[in-house]
C-alpha positions in Angstrom: 11.2 -39.0 53.3 12.1 -35.3 53.4 10.0 -32.7 51.6 12.0 -30.7 49.1 11.8 -27.0 48.9 13.3 -25.5 45.7 14.9 -22.1 45.7 15.2 -20.6 42.2 18.6 -18.8 41.7 19.9 -16.7 38.9 22.9 -14.6 38.2 23.2 -11.9 40.9 20.4 -13.3 43.0 19.8 -11.7 46.4 21.4 -14.4 48.6 20.3 -12.9 51.9 16.6 -13.0 51.0 16.6 -16.8 51.4 19.3 -17.2 54.0 17.0 -17.2 57.1 14.5 -19.6 55.7 17.0 -22.0 54.1 19.0 -22.3 57.4 15.9 -23.2 59.3 14.4 -25.6 56.8 17.7 -27.5 56.4 17.9 -28.3 60.1 17.8 -32.1 60.5 14.6 -32.4 62.4 12.3 -30.3 60.2 11.4 -32.9 57.6 12.5 -30.5 54.8 15.4 -30.3 52.5 16.4 -27.2 50.5 17.7 -27.5 46.9 18.6 -24.9 44.4 17.0 -24.7 40.9 18.3 -22.7 37.9 17.8 -22.6 34.2 21.0 -24.6 33.7 23.5 -26.2 36.1 26.2 -23.7 35.2 27.7 -22.0 38.3 25.8 -18.9 39.4 27.3 -16.0 41.4 25.1 -14.2 44.0 25.0 -10.5 44.7 27.1 -11.3 47.8 29.8 -13.0 45.7 29.0 -16.7 46.5 29.3 -19.1 43.6 26.8 -21.9 43.6 26.3 -24.9 41.4 22.6 -25.5 41.2 21.2 -28.8 42.4 18.7 -28.9 39.5 18.3 -27.4 36.1 14.9 -26.9 34.6 15.5 -30.1 32.5 16.0 -32.0 35.8 13.1 -30.5 37.7 11.8 -33.0 40.2 8.3 -34.3 39.8 7.5 -33.8 43.5 8.5 -30.8 45.6 6.7 -29.0 48.4 7.3 -25.2 47.8 9.0 -23.0 45.3 10.9 -19.9 46.6 11.8 -17.1 44.2 14.3 -14.6 45.5 15.1 -11.1 44.2 18.2 -10.0 42.4 19.3 -7.9 39.5 18.4 -10.3 36.7 14.6 -9.9 37.2 14.6 -6.4 35.9 16.7 -7.5 32.9 14.0 -10.1 32.0 16.6 -12.8 32.4 14.4 -15.0 34.5 11.3 -15.1 32.4 11.8 -18.8 31.7 10.9 -19.6 35.3 7.3 -18.9 34.3 7.1 -22.5 33.2 7.9 -23.7 36.7 5.5 -21.3 38.3 2.8 -22.5 35.9 3.6 -26.1 36.9 3.2 -25.1 40.6 -0.1 -23.5 39.9 -1.3 -26.5 38.0 -0.2 -29.0 40.8 -1.2 -26.8 43.7 2.4 -26.2 44.9 2.7 -22.9 46.7 5.1 -20.2 45.5 6.9 -17.8 47.8 8.4 -14.7 46.2 10.3 -11.7 47.6 11.4 -8.3 46.1 11.6 -8.3 42.3 10.5 -11.9 42.2 7.1 -10.6 43.4 7.3 -8.0 40.7 7.8 -10.9 38.2 4.6 -12.6 39.6 2.7 -9.3 39.3 3.9 -8.8 35.7 2.9 -12.3 34.6 -0.6 -12.0 36.1 -0.4 -14.4 39.0 -1.3 -11.7 41.5 -4.2 -10.1 39.6 -7.0 -11.7 41.6 -5.4 -12.4 45.0 -4.2 -10.3 48.0 -0.5 -9.7 47.7 2.4 -7.3 48.4 5.6 -6.3 46.8 8.2 -3.5 47.0 5.3 -0.9 46.8 2.2 -0.4 44.6 3.8 2.4 42.5 6.9 0.1 42.0 4.7 -2.7 40.7 2.7 -0.4 38.5 6.0 1.0 37.0 8.1 -2.2 36.7 5.4 -4.8 36.0 3.7 -3.7 32.8 1.3 -6.6 32.7 0.1 -6.0 36.3 -3.6 -5.7 36.8 -4.0 -6.5 40.5 -3.6 -3.1 42.1 -7.0 -3.4 43.9 -5.6 -6.5 45.7 -2.3 -4.9 46.8 -1.8 -4.7 50.6 0.9 -2.5 52.0 2.5 -5.0 54.4 5.9 -6.7 54.5 4.5 -10.1 53.7 1.1 -11.3 52.5 0.2 -15.0 52.4 -2.7 -17.1 51.0 -3.0 -20.7 50.0 -1.2 -20.4 46.7 1.3 -17.5 47.0 3.4 -15.8 49.7 4.7 -12.4 48.5 7.1 -10.1 50.3 8.6 -6.7 50.2 12.4 -6.7 49.5 13.1 -5.3 53.0 11.5 -8.3 54.7 13.8 -11.3 54.6 13.1 -12.1 58.3 9.3 -11.7 57.9 9.4 -13.7 54.7 11.1 -16.6 56.5 8.7 -16.4 59.4 5.7 -16.6 57.1 7.1 -19.6 55.2 8.0 -21.3 58.5 4.5 -20.7 59.7 2.9 -21.8 56.5 4.9 -25.1 56.5 4.3 -25.5 60.3 8.0 -26.1 60.9 7.7 -25.1 64.6 5.0 -24.2 67.1 3.8 -20.5 66.9 5.2 -19.5 70.3 8.7 -20.9 69.3 8.3 -19.1 65.9 7.5 -15.8 67.7 10.7 -16.2 69.8 12.7 -17.0 66.6 11.4 -13.9 64.9 12.0 -11.7 67.9 15.6 -12.9 68.1 16.4 -12.1 64.5 14.4 -8.9 64.2 15.3 -7.3 67.5 18.6 -9.1 68.2 18.0 -10.4 71.7 16.5 -13.6 73.1 13.3 -13.1 75.1 
């Protein structure tokens, strides 16, 4: 049985931030399946103009999934995604890892999930300005991606690094193959 990975989407979500990881996880031999999750099953338009009908609404949240991915987008700063906190809380309770990039990391910082663990985000001044509930500045690391057993956080400029870290975390491919994959997408040439 395939392990489901859920990608939370909302109006004007940053579609490119999950593109690399979803394309790899959806390959037939990975053992994973990517599904979208939203507050409702109403159609959602991405920043790139793609209209998506979510696979699951919060009311239909599956009881078992392997990872929750939160991507950035314009609705985070408008506080339109605060209801996803209930899903993140469930993940924390069940030990399901959460991967967040860009303003989704800002959301995690604001809600206190990153207060006691190493993490990253768009920048420390950015988190301090846009996450009023943030108390984790002493654990901020200025890197593109930071990973621990519960959370993977990423800077908004690191879609490829974010995907690489998730692929590594889920052990989707051997490290040498993953390094080649990363080199190809980051540099633009096969080794």
